[in-house]
Each structure stands twice: as C-alpha cells, then as structure tokens.
N, C-alpha and C positions, 0 to 999 in steps of 0.2 A: 102887341105886348100881352103877355100872359096875365090873366087875372090873379089877384092874390087869393090864396087858399081861404075858403070860407068855412066857418065853424058849422058843423052839422050835429044834430042831436041823435045819438044812438040809443034806442030804447033798451038795449041790453045793459048799458052802463048808467047806473043811477047813483045819486048822492044819498047820504043817510036819510034825508027827508023825503026821498022818493022822486025827486026831480031829476031829469036826465042830465048827463054830463056832456058838454059840447066839446067835440074834438075836431081838429082840422083835417080836411082831405089831403091825402098825400103825406101826412106826417109819418114819422118812424113808428114802428110797431110799439104799442104801449104795453107797459106791464101793469099788473093790478095795483102795485104800489104807486106808480106814477099817476094813476087815476085818483087814488086816495089823496095824494098830495095836491092835485088840482082842486079837488073838492075842499080840502082843508084851507087852501089859499083863498078860496072864495068865501068861506064861512068864518074863518078866524083871523085875528091879527097875526101877521107873519112872525113877529118876534116871539109870540107865545108858542106858536107851532114849533119854531126852532128850539126853544128851550125844552119843550116836551121831547123833541127828538134827541136832545142831549142825554136824557135819562135812559132811553133804550132805543137803539137804532135798528131800523128795519134792515134785513139783509140786502134789499134792493138799494137802499140808501148807502150802505157800506160799499157796495160794488160801485156806485156812482162816485163816491169819495175816492175809491181805489183807482178808478179810471182817470179822474182828475189829477190825482197825485202822480200817477205814472206819466201822464202827458206833461206835467210840469218838469219832471226829471228828464224825460226824453228830449225836451226842448232846452235844457240847461246848457250854457256854453261849456265847451270841452275843457277849458282850463279850470273853470270853477268846479266842474265835476271831478277832475283829476285831483285837485287840491283837497277837496272834501273827502274823497275816497282814501287819500293818503293819511289824512287825519284820523279816519276810522281805523285804519290798520295800526297806526301808532297807539291809539287809545286801547285797543284790544291787548296791547302788551301788558296792561294792568291785570287782565284776566289771567294771562300766563304767569305773571308774577305771583298772584294770589294763590293759584292752584299749586305752583311749585313750593311756595312757603308752607302751606298746610300739608302737602305731601311729604315734605322733609320732616315736619313736626310730628306727624302721626306714624311715620315709618317704624319706630320702635314698638308700637302697639301690636299685640298678638292677634287682635281681631281682624280678619281679612277684609271685612266690609268697612272698617273705619276710614281707610284712605279714600275709598270711593265716595262715601257719604260726606266726608269733610271737604273733598274737592268740589262736589256738587253744590254745597252750600255757598261757596265763595265764587264759583265759576260765573254766575250771572253778573257780578259787580261791574266788570269792564263793559259788558253788553249794555247794561242800564245807562252808564255814562255815555257810551258811544251813540246809542239810538236816541236818547233823550236830548243829546246835544245837536242832533240834526245832521250828523255826518253820514256819508253814503257807504252803506255796507252791502257787499255783493249778495249775500244771502237774503236780504230784504227785497232786492230788485229781481231776483229769480222769479218772483210772482208779481210784485207791484207793477213793474214795467211791462209785463205781458198783457195785462188787462186791456190797455188801449189798442194793442195789436189785435187781440181777439175781437174787440169791438169795431175794428176797421177804422180807427181814428189815428193810427200810427202805422208806420211801415216796419217790416222785418229788419231792413238795414239799420234803421235808427235804434232798434232794440239791440242788435248786435254791437253797434257802436257804444251804447251805454254799458252793456255787459263787459266788453273788452276793456273799456276805460276804467270802470270801477274795479274790476278784478286786478288789473295791473297796478292801479293806485293802492288798493288794499295790500297787495303783496309787497310793494315797495315800502309802504308804511310798516308792514310786519317785519321786514328785514331790518329797517332802521331801529325799530323798537327792540328787536332781538339784540342788536349791537349795544343799545343802551343798557339792557338788562345784564348782558355779559360784563360790561365795564363796571356796572354797579353791584356786581355779585358779592364783592367784599363786604358791602353793607347789607345787602339783602340776605346773603348766606343761604341760598337755596339750590346749590349745585346738584345735590343728589336728587332733589325734586325734579329739576329739569331733565336729568338723565333718565329717571324713571318714567317720566311722561314721554320722552323720546322713544324709549323701548316699547311703550304701548302703541305709539303711532306707527312704528315700522314692523310690528310683530305679526301682522296679518297678511294673508294672501289677497290678491286683487278683488275677488268676489265679496268676501265679508267686509273688506274695507269700503268697497263701492256701495254695498247695501247700507252699511252704517252711515255713510255720508248722505245717502238718499233720505234716511230717516231724520238726520240732523237738518238737512235742507227743508224737509217737510215741516218740521217743528218751527224753524226760523220763519218760514213764510207764513205759517199760522200765527206766529207772534206779530208779524206785520199786519195781518188781517185783524187781530184782536185790538191792536192799537187804533186802527181806524174805527173799530166797533165801539170803543169806549171814549168817554169825554176826557179832555186833557187834564187829568188829575192823577192822584196816586194810583188809580186803577190801571193806567197805562204802564207804570213802572212794575206793578204786580204782574201784568201780562207778560212783560219781558222776563221777569224773574222766573215765572212758572215754566215757560218753554225752555229757557236756557238751563234751569235746574234739572229738567228732565234729560237734556243733552248730556250734562255733566254726570248725572246719576247713571245713565246708561253707558257712559264712556264712548259716546258717539263722536264721530269725526266732523268737526266744523272746519272748513277750509282755511279761514282767515285766522281765527284764534289758534287753530292747530299749526298754522304756518309759523306764527310767532314762537310757539312751543318747540316746533321742529328746528327752526333756524337757531334758536337759543341753545338747544341741546347739541346741535352741530358745532356751534362756535365755542361752547364751554367745555366740551369733552372731545375725545378722539376715537370714539367707538362708532360714529355715524359717518356715512359718506354722502357726498353731494347727490349721487344718483338715488339714494334712499329718500332724501329730502324732496327731490323733484317728483319722484314716484308718488309719494304721499300727497303732495300738493295737487298733482294732476288728477288722481282718482277722487280726491276730496272735492275739488272744484266741479268735476263732472257729476258726481253723485248729488252734491248740494243743488246744482242747477236742475237736474231732473226731478229731485224731490220737491223743489219749490214750484217749478213751472208746470209740472204734470199733476202732482197730487194736491196742489192748492189752487193755482191759477186756473188751470183748465177745468177742474172739477167745480170750483166755486162759480166760474162763469157759466158753465153748463147748467148747473142746478138752479141758479138764480135767474140769469138773463133768458135762457132758452126755455125753461119750464114755466116761467111766470108771465109769458107774453099773453096779453089779453086779446080776446076776439073783438074786433071793431068793424 
C-alpha cells in the first residue's frame, strides 16, 4: 500500500510572518494565489476570508470559479440543459422587441447616430433578464465551458455536447420568440424596426460578418468572466449591461439575439429569404464561438494558470 503524501516544508514558500508553508508531495502545481489562500486559511477565520474575497476577487480565484461553473454545466442532464437554453432564446426576444421599437421610433430623426445610440441603450435589457435568471446562453459557454477542458478536468466530447445542445435550444427558443413577436406586432407596432434590423444583419459579406461576430462573442465571454469576478449584486447587472451596450453600439452580431431579429424580419416581411437567415445564423455562431473560446477562455487560462505557477 502506498503511503499517504506527507507535507513538506519548502523554504521558498513562506507565510507573511516568515514561517514556511507546508505542501504535499505529488500535489498539483501550485499557483501563488493558492499558496496565499492556504496561508490565509491557517491564520484567519474562513468566513472572514471569504467575505474579504467578495470585495475584490483575485484572478486565480475567478478562474477557479469559472472551472467549477463549467464543470457544473458540463455535467448537467441533457433535458435540463435543453429546456434552459430554450428559455434563454425565448427571453432574448425582448431584446429584439426593444431594439425594434426604438428603431421605429427614432427613424424620422435626421441625426444618423440617433438610431444606433437608442438601440444600444435598450439592447442589454433582454440579456440582463436572461443571464440573471440563470438560463443557458450559447455565448456564455463559448468560454465558461472551455476552462475545465483546458484544465484537463473535462473532455472535448462533453464540451461539444454542451455547445450543440445549448445552440440548438437557443435557436429553437429564438424561432418561437420570433413567432410571438410577429403575432403580437399589431400591439407592439414595430414592423419597420424589424425590417431595418434585418437589412443590417444581411447587408455584409462573409468576412466582415464573421469578424463582427468574433468581437461580439469576445465581449459576451468577457461579460461572463466579469460576472464571476463580481459579488452577486447590482454590479453583475452592470457588467452585463456594459458589454451588451458595446455590442449594440457597435452594431455587432450576436448569434442568438440576432437570430430572433432575423427570424422576425423573415416572418414579418417578404424581402428576406430563408437562405439569408441561415447564412447569418451560421456565420454568427462560428464567429461568437471563436471570439469567446479563443480570445477569452484560452487567453485567460494561459495568462492566469500557466504564468502564475509557483516553484515548489
């Protein structure tokens, strides 16, 4: 029988009072922050330490939270994940509705920037409701679900399973939401807004559409990171608002909110084709995926986990 790992004192690793920190032989590579946490747990009452962490979270702690969150979602039952993702697509219909209403309202104004600014101000509302309600949005998991895979705690097939399930659920919810908005348009009265948004979504060639979606996916994944970095208060809502306001202000392409807008424009008017809708959705999904997984997940993991490993 193998002996249990015994703690050893490493003279390089010391607590604030100068005493050495004991680490176990054969343990995983430690980060500087994990050593600090071990010293804090020995010196302070744990509940006080956690309350201090709530005020300002260390990047290594945020990454640990992100890995745990990703593992939880990767292990979630398929049916539960599908229903939650459908709910997210349905909720983002309110973003499409709000943007269409203000677009219709400010269209008579002569200032070219009025429409873009007005849309950006209301664009975040649906995202705030969607994310704070805990439903599963594809552009959150382009990064969050990647962290456990990079940390070798989850497999690539499980990641693909989550991505496919959430994307399909979001798109089904978006399609149903578009149907509701079309049926309710007599009340909402935003037909011209939906059509104007639809023209914006199909007006670009593949390359600018793809790059725009990469930027939108980058921002959304940053938003998910900021939520983990802040305590569960109004600051999380502010984080969501900031990143989605920037998406709206730039006219960037979000795959799920854009799908509700594109499907509604297709249903409510006769100037758009099914191929245009599928083309937009395809490029937006790919761009959002690359923006979140590469520019947020991979970079965050590399600069936090890999660069902060302590010598033991």
